[in-house]
C-alpha positions in Angstrom: -188.5 -23.8 91.8 -185.3 -22.7 89.7 -185.8 -22.1 86.5 -183.2 -25.2 84.5 -181.7 -22.9 80.8 -181.4 -25.2 78.3 -178.0 -24.9 76.6 -179.3 -24.2 73.1 -180.7 -20.9 75.2 -177.8 -20.4 76.9 -175.5 -20.3 73.6 -178.6 -18.5 72.2 -178.3 -15.5 74.3 -174.0 -15.6 74.1 -174.6 -15.2 70.5 -177.1 -12.3 70.9 -174.6 -10.5 73.4 -171.8 -11.2 71.1 -173.7 -9.0 68.0 -175.5 -6.5 70.2 -174.2 -5.1 73.5 -177.1 -4.5 76.1 -175.0 -3.8 78.9 -175.9 -0.2 78.9 -179.8 -1.0 79.9 -180.9 -1.3 82.9 -181.5 -4.7 84.9 -185.1 -5.3 83.8 -184.9 -3.1 80.4 -182.3 -5.6 79.4 -184.0 -8.7 80.3 -187.2 -7.5 78.4 -184.9 -6.5 75.4 -182.7 -10.0 75.7 -185.6 -12.5 75.6 -187.8 -10.3 73.1 -184.8 -10.0 70.4 -184.4 -13.7 71.4 -188.1 -14.7 70.4 -187.9 -13.0 67.3 -184.2 -13.1 66.3 -184.5 -9.8 65.6 -182.2 -7.2 66.6 -184.2 -4.1 65.6 -186.2 -4.2 69.0 -183.0 -3.1 70.9 -183.8 0.2 69.7 -187.4 -0.5 68.7 -189.2 -1.2 72.4 -189.8 1.7 74.8 -189.5 0.3 78.4 -189.6 2.2 81.7 -187.5 0.8 84.4 -189.4 2.1 87.3 -192.3 0.6 85.9 -190.7 -2.8 85.1 -189.6 -2.6 88.6 -193.4 -2.5 90.1 -194.7 -4.8 87.7 -192.2 -7.4 88.6 -192.9 -6.8 92.5 -196.5 -7.3 91.5 -196.2 -10.4 89.1 -194.4 -12.3 92.0 -196.7 -11.3 94.8 -199.3 -12.7 92.4 -201.0 -10.2 90.2 -203.3 -11.9 87.5 -202.1 -12.1 84.1 -204.0 -11.2 81.7 -203.4 -12.2 77.8 -205.5 -10.9 74.6 -205.1 -14.1 72.5 -204.6 -17.8 73.6 -201.2 -18.1 71.7 -199.9 -15.3 74.0 -201.1 -17.2 76.7 -199.5 -20.7 75.6 -196.4 -18.7 75.4 -196.5 -17.6 78.7 -194.5 -20.0 80.8 -194.7 -21.0 84.4 -197.7 -18.5 85.2 -201.6 -19.3 85.0 -203.1 -16.5 82.8 -206.7 -15.2 81.9 -208.0 -15.1 78.7 -211.2 -14.6 77.5 -211.5 -14.6 73.9 -213.3 -18.1 73.5 -216.1 -16.2 75.7 -216.3 -13.1 73.5 -218.6 -12.3 70.9 -218.5 -9.1 68.4 -220.7 -7.0 67.9 -221.2 -3.2 66.1 -218.3 -1.4 66.7 -216.9 -4.1 68.8 -213.9 -6.8 67.9 -214.3 -10.1 69.5 -210.3 -8.9 71.2 -212.1 -5.9 72.6 -214.9 -7.6 73.8 -212.4 -10.2 75.6 -210.6 -7.6 77.0 -213.8 -6.4 78.9 -214.9 -9.9 79.9 -211.4 -9.9 81.6 -211.1 -6.4 83.3 -214.5 -7.7 84.9 -212.7 -10.6 86.1 -209.7 -9.6 87.6 -210.0 -5.9 88.1 -207.4 -3.4 88.9 -203.6 -4.4 89.5 -203.7 -6.9 86.4 -200.4 -7.5 84.3 -201.7 -7.1 80.5 -200.0 -8.9 77.5 -201.9 -7.7 74.5 -199.6 -9.4 71.1 -202.6 -9.8 68.7 -204.8 -7.3 68.4 -204.9 -3.5 68.5 -208.6 -3.1 69.1 -207.8 -5.2 72.6 -205.4 -2.5 73.6 -207.6 0.4 72.3 -210.4 -1.4 74.5 -208.0 -1.8 77.2 -207.0 2.2 77.2 -210.8 3.1 77.5 -211.4 1.2 80.6 -210.2 2.0 84.0 -208.2 -1.0 84.4 -205.2 0.3 86.6 -203.1 -2.3 85.5 -200.0 -2.6 87.2 -198.2 -3.2 83.8 -199.6 -3.2 79.9 -197.2 -5.1 77.3 -198.6 -3.8 74.5 -197.0 -5.6 71.4 -199.9 -5.9 69.0 -198.8 -6.7 65.2 -199.9 -5.6 62.1 -200.3 -2.6 59.5 -204.0 -1.5 60.8 -203.7 0.0 63.9 -200.9 -1.7 65.7 -198.6 1.3 65.6 -201.1 3.7 66.6 -202.5 1.7 69.6 -199.1 1.5 71.1 -198.4 5.3 70.4 -201.9 5.7 72.7 -200.4 3.6 75.3 -197.3 5.5 75.3 -199.4 8.5 75.7 -201.7 7.5 78.4 -199.0 7.4 81.3 -199.7 3.7 81.9 -197.1 1.5 82.6 -195.8 -0.1 79.8 -193.7 -1.7 77.6 -194.0 -1.2 73.7 -192.4 -0.6 70.3 -192.8 2.1 68.3 -192.9 0.0 65.0 -195.7 -2.1 64.0 -193.7 -5.2 64.3 -194.9 -7.4 67.9 -196.8 -10.0 68.0 -197.6 -13.2 70.5 -194.3 -14.3 70.9 -192.8 -11.0 71.8 -195.3 -10.2 74.1 -195.3 -13.5 75.9 -191.2 -13.0 75.8 -191.7 -9.7 77.3 -193.8 -10.8 80.4 -191.5 -14.3 80.7 -188.3 -11.9 81.2 -190.2 -10.6 84.0 -191.1 -13.6 85.2 -187.3 -15.3 84.8 -185.6 -12.4 86.1 -184.9 -13.0 90.3 -186.5 -11.0 92.9 -184.8 -7.2 93.5 -183.9 -5.5 96.5 -185.6 -2.6 97.0 -182.6 0.0 97.4 -180.5 -2.0 94.5 
């Protein structure tokens, strides 16, 4: 089913591109950068986001082949369109040294196993927990927001060597994390040799 783009969204992207030249980005990186900027109306994401085109290509293929999508919180899950997600926060409990978000990641990992796409936009502790699991993700969209642990957890994600989308600053959040995933969902299939 072809996605119908509303005229307001078309105009928003036209204005974004009139203020920021994104033509130098590779195709999937450009799609992620533009959709994240669109979701936050924040042009600084063009230099704050850290994307790797080969990782995005592999994740795009996995996503379109049916890889499970896991969200850390329901706000992220609600922002992901055209795809069912796994979010185990309602089932999670906190305990000594374990936040509800971290426990939810454990529960989701038990449910989906390797090869999932993880979308973390709220809790740095969810991202930290994912990094200690043997999750073998297709991609981690690690964009938690906040002054405590957010930048550090994203730096740890980048240092882990896992295929990832992250950003350097403390910015992030549910809307931008969902937008990054939606960029991959909306992008047309790519020829292998393109």
